[in-house]
N, C-alpha and C positions, 0 to 999 in steps of 0.2 A: 862737684860731688851734690846732687841737690840732699837739700836733707827738709825733712816734712815730718813734722810733729802734730801730736795732740795735743791741745794748751786748755783749759778750764775756762768758756769765753765768761763777759760776765754780761746778763741776758736781763731786759725789763722783765718786770713784776708784773703782772697783768690781774689785778680782782676778781674781773671780767671776762676770763679765759684768755685765749690762745693769738688773739685776733689784737697785730699791733697797729694797722693800719693810722690808728690815729696819731700814731708816735715814731715812725718812719718818712724815708726825706730822699728827695735826689740827693747826688754827690755834691759836697759845700761848696765848691766851685761852679754850678751852674745856677745856683741860685740868690737872687734877685732880695732888695730890700723888701719889697712887699710881697715877695713871696714866702720870705722868713716869716716875714708876719702874720700871714693867711695860714700858715703853719703849724706858728705858735696859737694861732685861735681854737686849732683845732684837740690842742693839749699841750699844754704848759708847759711838760714833760716832752716833748718830741724832742729829736735827736738835733736839731738845727738850736735848740738851748746850750746845747755840750759843743760842736760841729764851728758855730759861729756866736759865739757869745758876745752878750754888751759888751760896752766897754771902750774905752781908747785904745791904740796898735803901741802905744808908748808908752813903753815897760815901766817905768819913771812917776807912772801918775797913778794916783789913788784908785782902787775900782777899775785900774783898766780889763779889758776883756781875757786875761791871760789870770789873772788869779779870777776874774769869775768864775770862767772853766773849769777849774781846779777847783775853787769850792766846793760849784756845784757836784761836780764829780762825786766828793768824798759824800759830800750829803746824800747823793741818791743813794750809795752804795751802800754808807750809812742806814739810811731811809728802808721806804720799805719799795724804792724807782729799780732800781739796777741790784744785781745778787750774781755773786759769780756759780758757774755749776759746782758741784760737789766732785765730781771727778773729769777726770781731761777726755775729750773725746774729738774726732774728723765730724765735723757738721756739711752734709749736704744742704743742699739750696736748690730751689729751683725753681725758674723763673716763667711762668705762662705769661704768653702775650698774643697778639693777632698783626700777622703782616701779610699783604695783599690778600687779605680774604680769607686769610687761612690761619691757623691755631701752631703756635706754636711752645715745645718747653725746653728749657736751655737749663742742662744741670750743671751743679757743680761741688767742688770740695773744697770747705774752709776751714784752712790751716794754718800752724805757725810754719813758715816756710822760712829758712836761712839765711842769714843775709850776706851778701858777698856784692865785691864790686863788679862794675859790668864787665871790667879788664879781665875778670876772670872767666867769662864765657860760663856763668852757670844760668846766671839769670840776664835776658840779654834785650836788651830796649828796640823798638822795633823802629821808632819815629823820634824824628827830630821832633826837639820843643823848644820854645822859643825861651829867653834866657824873662825867670824870673822869679821875684823876691820868696825863698823858701825860709825867710826870716816868720813869717808870722805863724807856718804850721810846726817851726821849730820849736818855736815861744811853746806853743800851746802843749807843742807835744812834751816838753820838759815840764811845764807845769803840773800836764796829769798823766804823763807816764804811761800812756795810755795812746793807743792804735784806736782810736773812735770810726776810721773805716776802712775798709781791706782795699788792697791792688788787685787790677785784675789780672790774672796771667793765664797762657795758655801753655798747656802741653799734647803730645803729639800720641797718638793711641791709635794706628786706624786701622787694629782689629780691635778697639773697643772692651779690652779685657781688663776694663775699671769696669767695666758698665754694671758686671755683678755686685762690685763694692755697693753703687749707687742704690742696686734693688734690697740690699742688705737692712742697709739703714732706712729703705721705705717703706721696707715691711711693718716699722713701728709707727704706734700714732706718733703725728707730727708735734714739735715742743710748738708753732707760732704760724702765722698766717697773717697774711698784709696784702694787701687790696694798692696799687700807688699810678696813679697815670695811665690804668689802661693796664697794667702788667699786675698780674698777682703772684706772689713770690709765699712758699712756702719752706721752711725750717726741719729738718730732721737732725740726730744727731748719731754716729756710728759712735759706738764706746768698743767693740773687742777689740782688747790688743792686738790681734791675731791678723787683724782685716786694717789698723796703723799699719804692724810692720810691714804687710805684703804692699800697703800705698807706698811704702816708706821706696820699700825693693823697688816697687816699679817704676818710682822717678825718681831714681838716683845715681842713675846714669845718664837719665836725659834732660838736657836744655828748660827752663819755665823760660820762656817772651810774654812781656808785659804786653797789653793790652791796652790795660788804662791806669792809672793811675802813677804812671811816669816820673812828677813830685813828688808823692806821697813816699812812694822809693827810696828816693833821692832824701828825705828828710829822715826815713826812716836808720839810712846808712852815719847818716851826720852826728842823732844822736848816741848810736853805736859808740862809737867813732866817739863821743863827749861821754859816756859812762864806763868805755874803756880807760880812757886817758884820769877819769875819775877815781878808779878804782884801782888800778895800775895791777900789781900782783895779785890784789884779791879776787879782778873780774874772772868770772867764772866762764866757760865758754858754751854752759847749759843754760847758762842766764837768758830769761824770759827778754831781754832786750837784745839778744844777739837772732833776734827773728822779726818775722814781720806779718800780719794778720792778710790773707793773700786769696783770693776766689779762683779756684784752679779750673780751668773750664779743659775739655778736650778739641782741640780745635777739629780734630777730623768728626763730629756730633754733627749732622746735618740741624743739628737746632741750634747752633754758632751764627748768628746773622751778623754779615758785615756789610753794611751800605755804604754809599757812595758821601762825602763834602765837597757840596760843589762851591765855586770861588765867583766874586761879583768884586771887577777894579778898574781903576781908574789910571791912565798914564799922568805924568809928572806935568803934562804943560797940557796943550792943547791936545785932544786927538780925534785923529779925520779918520774915521771907518775906511773909506776907498784905500787909505794909505795901506792901513792895518792888514784890511785881506790881501793887497798888494804883493805882502811882505810875509802874509802868510801862507802865499799859497809856493812861494820856495818850495818848503820842507810839504808841504799837507796836500791831497786831492778833497776839494772842498765841493759839496753839492747843496743846491738850493733846500731849504724847508719852509715853505711857505707857511706862516704864521704858527713853526713849530709842529705842524701836524705831526702825529706817527712819530715824533720825532725821537722817546725815549726806544721806539722799537728797532730804527735805523741806527739808535746806538749802542743798542744790544750785538746788534749783528755787525759789528763793525767790531766788535772787541777783539782781535783777534790781534790787531795793533793798536797805539796810543789812539782813542778817538775822544771829541771831543762834540755836542753838540755847543754853538759859539753864538750868542746873538750883540748886538753892538746896537748902542745906545740909537740908531735912527731904523730898527726894527729891523734889518739885515737875518737872517736868520738859517744857518748854515749846518749842514756837518763836516766837520772836520779831521782827515782818519791821517796819519803819518804814511809820507808814501816806504814804499817798496827800499827804496832804492838812497834814501838817507844814511850815511854812513857813521853810526851809531861810536865806530872810534873815536871819529873826528868833533863830533857837536855835543858830546858831553865831556865833565871832566874825568881829566882822564884813568885816575885812582880807580876811577868806579868801575865796580862788573855790570856783564850784561846783565842780571840779574835786574840789579838798580835800574837800568839802560832803557828796559825795558816796561818799565811800571809807566800806567797815565801820568799820575801825580810827576814825576821827573820830567817825564818831557813835556808837562805843561810849564815845567818850573826852570828849566833851561833854555826849551824852544820858542816860549812863545813867552811868558810872564816876563825873563829876566832881557831878552833883549829887546822884545818890542814892547813893554808898559816900564821896562824898565824896573820891577822888581825883583826884589831877591832875597833869600834869610841870614842871607852873608852880608847884606846892607841894611842892616834892621833897621833903619827910618823909613825904608821902603814900605813895609811893611803894613804901616797905617793905609796903605792904600786897596788895600784887597782885604776881603772880607769872608766869611767862611758860613756857606747856607746849607741846612741839613735837605731843605723839598727843594726839587728840580723847579718846579711850576714858581716858586717863587725866587728862586734864582734867575730865572728868564723874563721874574716881571716883573725885576729892580734892574734891566737894561736899561730901559727909561731914565731914571737918575744915577746910573754909573754908567761909564764910556763902554766896558761889557763884559759879559755875562758868561760863564763856560760850566754846563754839567756833563759832570764823567760815570764811565762805571766805575760798579767797587771793582777795590785790592781784591785779589782771589787769598785764600790762606795761602795758598802754598806759596805767592809770590812772598810773601810774610814772613814766611817761616825761611826762604832761600835765602833774601836780605839778610836779614836778624843773623843766619848763620856765619854769616859772611862778615859777623863785624861792622855792617853800614846799618844807618838808622835811613830812613824814607823822610820825604819832607812832609812835614808840620800837615796835622789834618787828614793822614792818607787815607786811614781808616776812622768809618766810627760804627762799634759794635754793638748793637741794637741787642734789647735797651740795657743805657747804663744799669752798675748795680745798684742796688737799694740799702740805701745808709739806715744804721738802727735795731739792723734785726740780732748781732754781734758787733761785742767790742772785744779787745785783748789788756790786757794789762802788761805792760811793759816791766811789772815789777816782781812777777808770778807768773807759771805756765800755770 
């Protein structure tokens, strides 16, 4: 059962009003050291000072980043930088942005969501993630006892029944606004306990899919288990550490934009374009695309089957479309479902990257020879510096749900939910709801 709870958010206090533009940031894991410094020049209290505190990652060294983060968190709350809201709320966050020349609005509820292991089938991962050291995030969570940013979750509401709750919150004056990288975020509070109960009841029997933040969620689970063990019989099932701050977006909302992530890759040794194309022709229909002209339109038109724009280092550019006579049961892992086998990213992984370039997540060292690129034109331009570039269609939301419901995960970087969530609008204590 999915548990949705209101919480007393910790929020910035701004003497100059509700504009948080100078203190918000992208998610911590996409910020470079130079970008961190730029954000701090806007405001010394920018959220990166909490998410990426200065100091050593060695917790045995005095002044390490975890001590710095914990001290700063306490000082900012004790001072006039951050403060707890007076009463629990579910928060409504809207992001407005431009995609392909049109303005789009994406809305979500930010709530405390009960932590469940993935095996329980309540909160479901949708994408395979690479092994990553969780130690840094876990140490920072221990030291601050806080969720400093949100997990991005999805729920299904094809009838848009939850829209009325969004509207109820948005009738009130906003708590805060922020502009970051062309995305305008606005925050409201939904404080009515009856509305909280309505949302909780609606989501109780629906799974939540993690769109982004798999590692944040895994860290929250590990921290919860540590707190349970430390408190023993004193541990309360209603404790704040039993939940994680999550932004919940309706996967059936037209404001949910999913973009593809493209690939550039290199062979393990010498790469021979003619041999690559010849091998590819065994399972794919190939059509020349001189200079990539109208390439994206051709790719979109071929979306009924796994298809790619592929450019090799010699400049040859072709549309590759999976042949209709390929035996899906033979060419893919035996335990995989039809839903998984028809993913463009799965076909790329199993039928091209693995057999032709020796790249596969089951062989982690090989992943050093593949890079991920957001822009299609940039990916194609990189083909001169790499052996081959692949431009993909976006994964559809119904594919995400179908695979996750079967307990499967997609290959890494199967989806790019645009834009990323903005950090700094809300924080959640793990000591008190």
